[in-house]
N, C-alpha and C positions, 0 to 999 in steps of 0.2 A: 271146206270140215264142217261137221257138224255142229249145230247147238251145242252138243255136249262135250263136243272134242274143244270148241273156241271157251264153254266156262272154264276147263278143263286147263286151257293155258293159259289165260288170266289170274286163276289163284296161282299159280306157278309162280308168275310175272311180279306174285305181290309179294310171295313169300321170300322171293330171292331180293327184289325190293327191300325189304326191312333186314335180311338177314347182310346186306352191304353198310346198310346205315347202323347198325349194330357195332358191324368190324371197324366203320370209320369214327364214330362216338370215340369208339377204343381204344383205338389210335392215337387219338388227337389228346385224352385224356392221358393216355400214357406219357405222350410229346410234354403237355403240362405240368404233370409232374415230375417226369424227368427236368425239366427248365427252373424250375424252382428246389430239384434238391442241389443243381449243380449252385444253383445261387449262392444261399445255401451256405454248399463247400467253399464257392469262392469267398464268399463274406466270412468263413470261420480262418478261414486263411490265410485271406492279407490281415483279421486281427492278430492272427498266433504270430504271425511274422512283425508286426507293430510291437508286440507289447518286449520283444527280446532288443529290441535296438533301443525302446523306453527303458531299459534294467540297463543296458549299455552305457547309454549316458548318463545316467544317474550316478556308474560304477566310475566312469571315465573324472565325472564332477571330484567324484570322494576322492580318488588319486592324484588330482589338482588340485585339492586344497586341501591336505589331511590336517586332522584337531592337532595341533604342537598346545601342551599347556609351558605353560610360562615358568623358564627355569627361574630360580632364587637367583635374586643381586646380588654376585660374592662378596663378604666385607672385607674391605682393604685397611689393617689396622698402619697409619702413615709412621715410617720411623723418626722415634724423638730426638729432635737436633742436642747437641750442647745445651743449648740453650735450657733446654729444657729439662737434661735429665743433670747437670749440675747443681740446680736448688732440689731433685729428688734424689740425689746420694747426699748430701746432706738432713735431709728430711730424716732419711732411712735411718744416716747414723746418727742419728738424734736418740731414734725409737732402741737402739737397740741395747740389749741388757749386758753391760758390761764385766756382769761376774758372771756370765756366765759360762760353762765349757764349750757352748755348741752355741748361739744365737741365730738369727738371720731377721733379715728386716725386708720386704717386698719380694721377698721370694724365700718357697719353700724346697729344704733339700731333700734330695730323691733318697732312697734308703740304701745305696751302694755311696753317693756322696759322704752321706752322714758318716757310714761306715769305713771310709780313709779316713775319713778327716779326725775324726778320733782315735784313728792307731796313731795318726803321725802327731798328734798333741803328749796321747799316755809315751810316744817314745823316748821325751825329753823330761815330762814328769817320771819317767821308769829310770833312767839314768841322776835323776836324783835338782834336774836345772828348772827353772821356769820359764816358761814362754806364753805369748798373747802373740796373735795377730789379725789382723784386718781387709778384706778384701771388698772393693768393690768396684761393681760390674759399670763401665761405662757405656754401657751399650742402655741400661735400663734406671742408672741408681738403685739399683738393688743391693746390700750387704748381707756379710757376712763376718762373724766372729767370735773369737776364743779369748774369752777374759780381758776384752778390750779397752776395758775401764779401768787396768790396772797403771798407774803411774810405774815406768819403770826409766834409766839411765839411756839419755839419746846416744850416747858417745858423736861417733861424727855423723850418724845418719842426721842429724839433723843440718848438716853444711848445707847440703844443696837447697831445702822449702826458702834455707835464709835466704841463698844467691838469690833465687824465684823474686823472694819480696823485697828486696834490693830493683830488680828490673822491673816489677808490677805497679809497684810505689814510684818509681820514675824516683828513687833514689838515685840508681843513677843510669846513662844515655846508653841502653843496652846497643842499639846503633853504635854510637860513637865509640863504646869498649868495645864491642864485636871489631869495627876496622881500625883501631889503636887508632883514632881520628887525631887525638893529642898526645900531649908527651903523659896526662892523668891519666887518660882512657887508654892506654899502653899501658901505665903502671896497675891499674884497674883488671885489664886483660889479663897479664901474666900472675897475679893472687887470686882471683876467678878459676884461671884451669889451673893453676897448680892444686887448690882447695880440691876442684872437685873431680880432677883423675889423679892424684898421686894421696888427697886425705893429709895435703901440709896443713898440720895445726899454727905455723907459724902464720904462714899469709890467711886463713882461717881470723885467727886473733887480731892482724892488721887489719883485715876487713870489719870485722865488727867494734873496733879500738875507733876505725873512724865512721860508722855510721847509728852504732848501737841496736837493739832492741825496738827500737819501735819502730819504722817500715814493717816488720813483721807482726805485731802485735793491731798494726793499722790494717796490713793483711787479711790476721784470721778474724778482724770484725765481720758481721755476720755468717761465720761460718755455724757458728753454735759451738766455737773450743773451750774449750774450760780450763785445757793448761798450755801455754804458751813457752815463750823463750825467754827463762833469768838466768842470765848470765853467757859465757860460752856452748853451756850444753845445758845439764839440767834434766828435769826426768816429768817423761808426759806420755801420753798414753798410746794405744795405739789407735786408739777411735781419733784420737788429735792428730796423732802420724799422716792419719790417713785424707783427711780434713785436709793437710799442706800439699797432698799428692792430687788430689783432687783440682782443687785451685790451682798448681801446678798443669796439669792435663790440662785446663784451662787455659793457662796463658799459654801453654808452650805448643800447644797445637791448636787451639780453638781458632787462631786468627786465619783469615784471608793469607793469599799468596801477595796479594795488593796491600797490605795493612803497612801502616808507617815505620815501623819497628819491627817487621816478618823478618828482615835480615838479622837482625840480633836477639832474637828468638831462637830465628834458624840455628844460632851460632852457636848459645846458649843449653838449647837439647842437646846437639853435639856433643857439651862439652860430659856430659851427663854416662855416653856410651862408652861402652865393656871397662866400668867403676872399676874400681881394684877391689881386689875379694868380693865383690858381687855374687851370691846365690844365686839372685835374682835373673839375672844378665849368664849365669853357666847353665840354666839349664833352656837356652833359648839358641835359637841360630842366626845366624848374621842376614838372613833377610826381617825377619823381625825383627820392630826398634823395642830397645831397652833402654829407658835414662833413672838412673838409679843413684843409690848411693849409700852401700855400704859403713860400717861404724864400730869399733869393737875395744874394748881396753882389758888387761887381760890381769887386773890386780893392783894397780896405781891407787893412791889412793882408797883403799879397801874396796873400789869399786869394775864390777866385771861384767860384760856385755858383750854380746855380738849380734849384729842388728842386720836389717835390710830392707830397705824401702824404696820404690819405684813404682815405674806406669812399661805397661808392657802390652805392645800393637800388634797383632795380625800381621806378615808380608801381605803387601800390595795396599792395603789401606789406605784411602786416599781423601781430601776434603772432610777430613775428620771435623770442623765446628758444624758441619750438616749429618752428616754420618760419624754421631762416634764407634769408636771399636776399641776390642779389649777391656785392659781395667787398670785399676790401682791397688797395691799390697802392700802393707807393713807390715815388719813384722821384728817384734821387741825381746830378747831372752839373753838370759846369761849362761849359755852354751858358750861358753869363751873355748874361741879354735873349732868348733864341731860343727866346721862346713859339710860335713854328711847329712845332720840333720835337716839342718836349712834347707840345702837341698832339694831333701826328702820332702819337706813339706812345701816348699818354690812347687815341685813337681806336680807334687797332690793339688794343691789349689789350682792349678794349671789347666789338669787334667777336669777337676771341677770345673772350671768359665768353659772350658770348651765344649763339654756335655750341657750347660744351661741352654 
């Protein structure tokens, strides 16, 4: 090989080596860039996968522990006991406008109740009769009246309250009377039974002659009564007759079953069931408790009256001392023999009480 040939070979070798260095460097650079790019992608993928997991955890926590707004505590109104209703009834009776065609205390009548009661009142007036009534809701003590302050002749409607006053004041031993425990008690049993069940005037007068009016006046003390018992009968207002029956409700039905005189009270209330000529009893079924006493007189001594008063308690009512039910109604009229008018009034009052 000549010197010229050798020089050319060396030059070609150098050029070849230079190209290979460039190729290798480029390959290394590409490899490095690829590796870096893969690392970034892996990092991004990992971060992206982690984010949904965190979001899902937060969602699960939110679902597991929902935010609940506190509910308001319900207001529970306790049912008043009879010991609370009775004084409320007397207070409402004191507040009634006794001269009003229709008055109320402790309750507001709706338009339908007012219209229906006014219609019954007008029935009496349209036919030339005078009438007054008072009803007391024994669940609350609320009272409604029409001319409740007008004194009217009681006739025999006073007999039941009179006998209750004898029992409650202790003028008679009602347990002994109910059981006819002695000859004297048996005699009083007969007098009370005849007076209440068939309205016997002679047996009533026998009781009055023996015990007088003092037990009744004692019994009415503290009730606010302004008219009482003056002689066998006399004039009273419907408001005061209602007071007598509120007292009677308390005595007859307020005692617990283990009260000392419970047997006597039960017996006495039973004598007032299915009272003769009672318009109140006529509009109620057998399942309801109706203790009432009617009274009537058709011109004797120039006196005219057709009255009824008593207690109405819904069927199935129990423990009336703790959960008093029903109502007291007193009706005083001079509509002799007009059962239709008194029965219609008693029914309308019952409808109003059921709607209250």
